[in-house]
C-alpha positions in Angstrom: 84.1 93.3 109.4 81.4 92.3 112.2 81.3 90.5 115.4 80.6 87.3 113.9 83.2 87.2 111.2 85.8 88.8 114.3 84.7 86.1 116.5 85.1 83.3 113.6 88.7 84.5 113.5 89.8 84.6 117.2 88.5 81.3 117.2 90.9 80.6 114.9 93.3 81.7 116.6 94.1 84.9 115.5 94.8 87.0 118.3 94.3 90.6 116.1 90.7 89.5 115.9 90.4 88.7 119.9 91.9 91.8 120.9 90.2 93.8 118.5 86.6 92.2 119.9 87.9 93.3 123.5 88.4 96.9 121.9 85.0 97.0 119.8 83.5 95.6 123.9 85.7 97.2 126.5 82.2 100.5 126.5 79.7 97.9 126.9 81.6 96.3 129.5 82.0 99.6 131.1 77.9 100.1 130.4 77.1 97.0 131.8 79.5 97.6 135.0 78.3 101.3 136.0 75.0 100.4 137.4 76.3 98.0 139.5 78.0 98.5 143.4 80.6 96.1 144.7 81.4 95.6 148.5 84.0 96.5 149.3 85.6 97.3 145.5 85.5 99.9 143.2 84.0 100.4 139.5 87.8 98.9 138.0 86.5 96.1 140.2 83.4 95.7 138.1 85.0 96.3 135.1 87.5 93.8 135.7 85.0 91.2 136.2 83.5 92.1 133.4 86.7 91.6 130.6 86.6 88.0 133.0 82.6 87.8 130.9 83.3 89.2 127.5 86.5 86.5 127.6 84.1 83.3 128.3 81.7 85.0 125.7 84.1 84.5 123.7 85.3 81.5 124.6 82.3 79.7 124.9 80.1 81.6 121.7 78.3 79.4 119.5 77.3 80.9 116.4 75.2 77.6 115.7 72.3 78.8 118.1 70.3 82.0 116.6 71.7 84.7 118.9 74.0 87.6 118.2 77.8 87.6 119.5 76.6 90.7 120.8 73.8 89.6 122.5 75.5 86.3 124.1 78.6 89.5 125.0 76.6 91.1 127.2 74.6 87.8 128.5 77.9 87.2 129.9 79.1 89.8 131.0 76.1 91.1 133.4 76.3 87.0 134.7 79.8 87.9 135.3 79.0 91.1 137.1 75.6 90.1 139.0 78.0 86.6 140.4 80.3 89.2 141.5 78.4 91.8 143.8 76.3 88.5 145.1 79.4 87.3 146.1 80.7 89.9 147.4 77.6 90.8 149.3 77.7 87.1 151.1 80.4 88.2 153.5 81.2 83.8 152.9 84.8 84.3 153.6 84.4 86.5 156.1 85.5 83.9 159.1 88.9 83.6 157.1 89.2 87.2 157.2 89.1 87.6 160.5 89.7 84.9 162.2 93.1 84.0 163.8 96.1 82.3 162.6 95.9 78.5 162.8 99.6 78.0 162.3 100.4 77.7 166.5 98.7 74.5 167.6 98.4 76.2 170.8 97.2 80.0 169.4 100.6 81.1 171.5 99.3 84.3 172.6 102.9 86.3 173.1 102.5 85.4 169.3 99.3 87.2 168.4 99.9 90.0 170.7 103.9 90.5 169.4 102.5 90.8 165.7 102.4 94.6 166.6 98.6 94.7 165.2 97.1 95.3 168.7 98.7 98.7 170.3 95.3 99.4 172.4 95.0 96.7 176.1 91.2 96.9 175.3 91.9 95.1 171.8 95.0 92.9 173.9 91.9 92.2 176.7 89.4 90.9 173.5 92.2 89.2 171.5 92.9 87.0 174.6 90.0 86.2 175.0 89.1 85.3 171.6 91.8 82.5 171.7 90.4 81.5 175.3 87.4 80.8 173.8 88.5 79.5 171.0 90.4 77.1 172.1 88.5 76.2 174.8 86.0 75.5 171.3 88.3 73.5 170.3 89.2 71.4 173.6 85.8 70.4 174.0 83.6 71.5 171.3 85.7 68.2 169.0 85.5 64.7 168.7 88.6 62.5 169.1 88.7 61.9 165.1 87.5 65.3 164.9 90.7 67.0 166.5 93.4 63.8 164.9 92.7 65.5 161.6 92.5 68.8 162.6 96.4 68.5 163.8 96.9 66.3 160.8 95.0 69.7 158.5 97.6 71.7 160.1 100.5 70.3 159.6 99.5 70.4 155.7 98.5 66.9 155.4 96.2 66.5 152.4 93.2 64.3 152.7 94.8 61.4 151.4 97.7 61.3 153.6 95.8 62.2 156.6 93.0 59.3 155.4 96.4 56.6 155.5 97.0 58.2 159.1 93.9 57.5 161.0 92.1 54.8 159.2 89.7 56.0 157.5 88.1 57.0 154.2 89.1 60.4 152.5 85.8 60.8 152.4 85.6 60.2 156.5 88.1 62.8 156.1 86.3 65.3 154.5 83.4 64.8 156.6 85.2 65.2 159.9 86.3 69.3 157.9 83.4 70.0 157.5 82.1 69.6 161.6 85.3 70.4 161.9 83.7 73.9 160.3 81.0 74.3 161.5 81.5 74.0 164.7 83.7 76.6 164.7 81.6 78.9 162.7 79.6 78.1 166.2 81.5 80.6 167.7 80.3 83.8 168.7 84.5 85.3 166.8 83.6 83.7 163.5 79.8 85.4 162.7 
């Protein structure tokens, strides 16, 4: 049975045909993933991303277009792999991973130090300095509205609820949150 015939059956809801296509292209996914390197990941992570690309091909293939399923699947797999590698290399989420928790509005130093992560006195001093730097940036760098929005955002309120409490539009809340993020990104601990 050809790939296109299997795809037609899978598109009609035949899970066995879909499974056969996935099994047929598992080797292709592995071959496509082989030349890539994922920062912070391993080859299995890349294979998983490639499988997501294959599933995307299964869902979005259009036989009316002048392309075979194999060509389309390889394209989807490679696109997903390239996207995963680029995303991992951007360090876009580094501030989220290396940040101090906002759970306590006062950034209680005792709470941070008691978490058991900081055994080295040097780490304790650095953490204390970073906490003070962040607190100072919040105290001096945010406008009254931005501080109000941040406090309510940290309480878990939605943009709509914050807008109602502050008497502003939802777009203004979003703009304030974006300004807060930019200001905090300028603080050295977020780099």
